[in-house]
N, C-alpha and C positions, 0 to 999 in steps of 0.2 A: 504493500500500500504506500509506504514511504517513497519507494522508487517511482511509482506512478505519479505521485504528487510532485516530486522533484522534476520529472520529465515535463509535466504540465507547466510548472513554474519556469523551466528553461524555455519552453515555447513562448510563454507570455513575455519573458524578458527579451527574447529575440524580437518579437513584434514591437515592443516598446522601442528597441534600438532601431528597428525598421522605420517606425513613425518619426523618430527624431531625425533620422537620415533624410527622409523625404521632406520634412519641414525645413531642415537645414538647406537642402537643395533649392527649394522654392524661395527661401529667404534670399538666396543669392540673386535670383531673377528679380524679386520684388524690390530689394534695396537699390539695385542699380537702375531699374526702370524708374523708380521714384526720383533717384538722383538726377536722371536726365529728363525729368518732367513728363514722363508718360503716365497717363491715368490708368490705374489698375483697379477695376471694380471688385475682383475676387482674388482671395488667397485661400486655397483649400488643400487640406491634407486628406487624401483618400478619394474614393469615388462612390457614386450611388447616393442614397438618401442622406440628407444632412442631419447629423446628430446634435451639433451645436454650432452656433455662429453668432458673431457680434460685429456690428458695423462701427468702424472708427475712421472718421474723415471720409475719404472717397472709397475706402476698401472694406469689403465684408470678409472677415476672417472666420474660418470654420473648420470643423472636422466632419468627415463623412464616414459612412458605415463600413466601406471596404478598404482596408489599409494596404492597397496594392499600388499606390502611386499618389500623385498630387498634381496640382496645377495652379497657375495664376492666369487671370484673363487680362490681357492688355488691349486697350482700344487702338484700332487701326493697325492690326497685324499685317494686313495686305493693302496695297494701294488701290484706289478706286478704279472702276472700269471706265469705258469710254463715255458713259453718261455722267461721270463725276461721282457716282456712288457705287452702285452695283450694276452689272450688265443685265440686259433683258433675258428673260427665261429662254431656254433652248431645249429642243427635243433630244439633243445629244446628251447621253449620260455623262460623258467626260466633262462637257461644258457645264452640265448641271452641278457636278462636284465643285468646279471652280466657282460658280456663282454662289453656291451654298456656303462655301468657305468665306467668300468675300462678304456675303450678307451677315454671317455670324460676327465678323470683325467690326461691323458697323451697327449692329442692332441696339447697342447701348450708348450710341453717340448722343451726347448732350450739348446744349449751347456752350460754347467756349472750348470744346474739345478739339477744335480745328488745329490748335497749336500744341495739342498733347497726344498726337497720334504716333504710334510706334514707327510706322514706315517713313515718317518725315524726319526722323533722326538720322544723323550722318551714319554711314555704314560702320565706322569704327565704334560708335556708341552702341549700335545694334549688336555688333560682335561681342562687346563687353557684356551686354545684358544677357545674351544667350549663352555665353561662356561661363558667366558667373555661377549658374546652377551646378554644372558638372565640377567646376573648380572648387566649390564648397565641399563636394563629396571627396575630392582629392585631398583637400586640406584636412578633413576629418580622418580619412584613411591614413595619411602620413602621421598625424598626431597619435592615432591609436597604435599604429605599427611601432612608432618610436617608443611609446610608453611600454609596450609589451617587450620589445627587444632590450631596452636599456634598464628597465626596472624589474622585470621578471626574468627575461632571457629565453633562450630556445634550447631544445634538447640536443645535446652534442655528445659525440664520443669523446672520451677522455683518455689519458695515459694510464689509468688504473686498470688492472687486469680483472675482467669479469669471469673469464673461464680460460682454461688452457686446453688446446686441442691435443688429444693424445697421440695422433699419428699424422703422417703426411698423406693427405688424400686430395686429389684435384677437386676444386670447388664445383667444377662442372659435373663431377660424378655423383654427388649427393648420396653418399653411402656411408655406412659405419666402417670402423676400422676392422682389419683382419690381422691374423697373426703374421702375415707376410709383409705388412706395412711397416715402414720405419717409424720410430718415435719422432715426434715433431721437435724441431730445434728448441722450442720453448720448454717442452717437457724435459728434454735431455739436459738443458741448462739449469733446471731446478726452479723455473718461474712458477709462482703460486698465485692463486686467486687472492685479490686484495693488494698485491704489490703495485706500487706506483712507480712507473719508469720515469726517472728524472734526467737521464743522460743516455745517449747512444754513442758508443765508441768515444767516450770522453767529452762529447759535445752536449751541452744542456738542451733539454727538450721541454718545451712549454705547452704544446698542444698535440692533439692526435693527428692532425693533418701533416705536421712536420715529421712526426714519428713514422707514420704510414709511408710517407715518401722515402724516408731514409731506409726503412726496411726493404721496400720494393727495389731500391737501387743497390742493395748489398747482397753479395753472395760470398760465403766463406766465413771466416772468423770475425766476430764482433763482440764487444763488451756491452753489457746492460747494467746501468747503475739504477738500483731500485730502492725505494723506501719501504721497509717492512718492520712493523712493530716499533716505529719511531727511530729506527736505525737505517743507515744506508749500507747496502751490500752491492758488490760487483760480481755479476754473473758472466761466465764465458759461454758464448753460444756460437754454433757453426750453422749459419743460415744456408738453406738450400733454395732451389728454384721450384716453383709450383705454378699451376694454372689457376689464376685468381681473377676475380671480377675486374673488368676495366673501369677506370674512373673517368668521369667527364671533366669539363673545364672548371666546374665548381668543386671538384673533389668528391663528388657523390658516385656511388657504384652504378654502373650501367647494367640493367637486367639482361641476362643471357649473352653477355659479351665478355670474353675472357682474354687475358694476356699472360705470357710467361714473365714472372717477376720474382724478386727475392721473397723468401717466406720464413716467418718465425713461428707462427702457429698459436695465436691466442686471440680471444675476443675481448674488445675493450668495453669497459663499463660506460654507461651514459649518465649525464647529469644535466640539469637545467642551469645554464650559464648565461649571466647578463652580458650583453654586447656593448662595446664602446660606441660612441656616436658615429664614428667612421664605419665601423663594422655594420651598424644598423642601417646606415644609408646604402651601403653596398648590398646588404641583404634585401632592402626594399627595391633596389634596382633589379635584382633577380626576380622578385615577385611581380613587379610591373611588367617585365619582359615576358614572364610566364603567363600573366593575364592577357597580354596583347596576343601572344601566340595562341592561347586558348580561344580568344575571340575569333581569330582568323580561321581556327579549326572547327568552329561550330557546325558549319554545313556537313562536314565529314562525320560528325557525331550522330546525325539523324538516324542512320541505319541501326546503330547500336542501341539508341534510345527506343526505336520502334521494336526491336527484338526483345529488349528488356521489358517494355510495357505490355506487349501483346503476345509474345511467343515464349515468355518465361525464361529467357536466357539470362545469364549472369550480368548484373549491372557493373559496368566498368568503374574502376576507382576514380578515373578522371572524367567521369560522365558529368555533363552540365546539370546543375540543380536549380530549381526555382525557389520561390519564397517558401512554399510548403516544405520542400526538401531541406532547405536551410533551417527552417523552424524545427523540424524533426531532429536535425543534428544538434541544434541548440538544446533541445530537451534531453538528448542522449548525453551531452556533455555534463549537464547537471546530475544525471543519473549514474555517472561513472564512479562517484564517490572519491574523486581526487581531492587533494588538499585545496583549500579555498583559493590560495594564490594561483594555482594552476587552472582551476575552474574559471576564475575571473579572466585570466589571461586568454584562455581558449575562447571565451565568449566575446571578448574584445577583438580578438583576431578574426572571429567569424564576422562581426559587424564591420571591421576594417576591410575585409575582403569584399563584402557586399558593396561598400562605398567605392572601392576601387573599380569594381565591375560596373557600377552605375556611371562612373566617370568615363571609362573606356567605351562603353556601349553608347552613351549619349554623344560622344564625339564623332561617331560615324557620320559621314557627310550625306545623310539620307533624311528626307522628311518622313515622318513628323518629328524626328529627333532634333535636339538642339544643334547638333552638327550640321543638319540640313539647312537650318536658318542661317548659321554662320557662313556656310558655303555660298548661300544666296547673297548675303551682304558683301562678302569678299568679291564675288563675281560682279556685283553692281559697282563696287568701288573701282575694279579693274577697267570695266568698259567705260565708265565715266572719265577716268583719268586718260584712257586711250583717246577718247573723243576730244578731250581738252588738248592733248598733245598735237593731234592732227587737225585741230580747229573745226571740229564737226559739231553739229547740234547736240546738246545734252540729251542722252537717251532716256533720262529720267529714272525713277526707281525700278529695280528689277521686280517683276510681278511674281512673287513666290507662289501666289494662288494658282498659277498655271501649272505648277508641279503637283497640285493636290491629287490628281489621278494616280501619279506615281506613289504619293504618300499613302493612299488607300491600299495600293498593292503591297507596299512594304509593311503597313500595319496589319494587313491580312495574313501575310507570311509570318509576321511576329506572333500574331494571335495563335496561328496553327502550331507554331513551335512551342509556345507557352503551354498550350493544351497538352501537347505530347509530353513535355517535361512534367507537367502536373500529374498526368496519368502514371508516368514512370515513378514519380516521387511517392505516389500513393500505393501502387501495387508492388513496386520493386525498388524500394528506396536505397540510397547510398547510406551505409552504416559505418560508424567509426568503432575502433577497438582500442 
């Protein structure tokens, strides 16, 4: 019963973090729009029926029932049509979409709003307004990541011995020792569980990455200086070569790829170690690159998602998760029974990852995403400047409303993908261990 309550509490905490992230995103749009004199009738967190709202000045602030997004309404998102407001109705469905979008942008127009329209602002101001939302998510993600990395730390291998491998067996074989196998150099040298290796061949060792590289580069005799029961001891080892997992540029093992390298034969213990500011920034760079790569790889994940959702196949560990899946992970984190410090760190890491995803996704140059509006403003600035250089007539504002049919297609694809992820998150969720 306690485990269930903790899981529910974890889900609730995640949704609170989600709402704060959405409100923070929309606050970026709201504050910059007001800074540049654009009238903003609504600032809403969530979709669907309004649960609470209050009007202050020109803006109605509120919370809606479905916490899966948010929005602000700005007057004059699109320039007027040829008639000065909206174009005449058309039998063309594509033209109808354009006219509906333009009409919605003007339906709350009031006397005096002529000077407070979004499209009349200079392109660089519109870029700032549309970029401010995702940028707020990036700020929050960086702040949370730095807090976790610097004050709690990450799980890293250390130079302390967790286990000693009894014999030399290729890591690709994945089998137990036999009588014919030679003892591992670590066992032959007398290395024991709990020993902390402080020097290799007389050179001080501060971290596992350095020790691992030194071991892999060595074949033959070497000395190990270890701390055991408060005393330092020097052990003599004769390293051999073995087939071990290949390491990538970050020093992490690459699955199912092996290389011949120096071999000692022990497993390192792991511990949660705080990072320095520089190490934290480097680690965030790796996470951002991984997030960007994952975003580009989304289309390739559709078959695996479909198979996991409808054919019962195993859900891949790197499978995309939606809000429901992330909430379930949040619940599982609280139910793991970890120390409070680790639990808080994992929850903050989850919310930070969500904010980073919001930033990367919203920066795609596609309507109706923020990146699509940014691309439109930049294109307008380019063509106006080109016209000025060649002394041509000012082409005027770029009519983003004409791209609304494309926006509907993008939105449709996104909805289909969201539904697929939702089904997979419900019937075959990603689980943590």
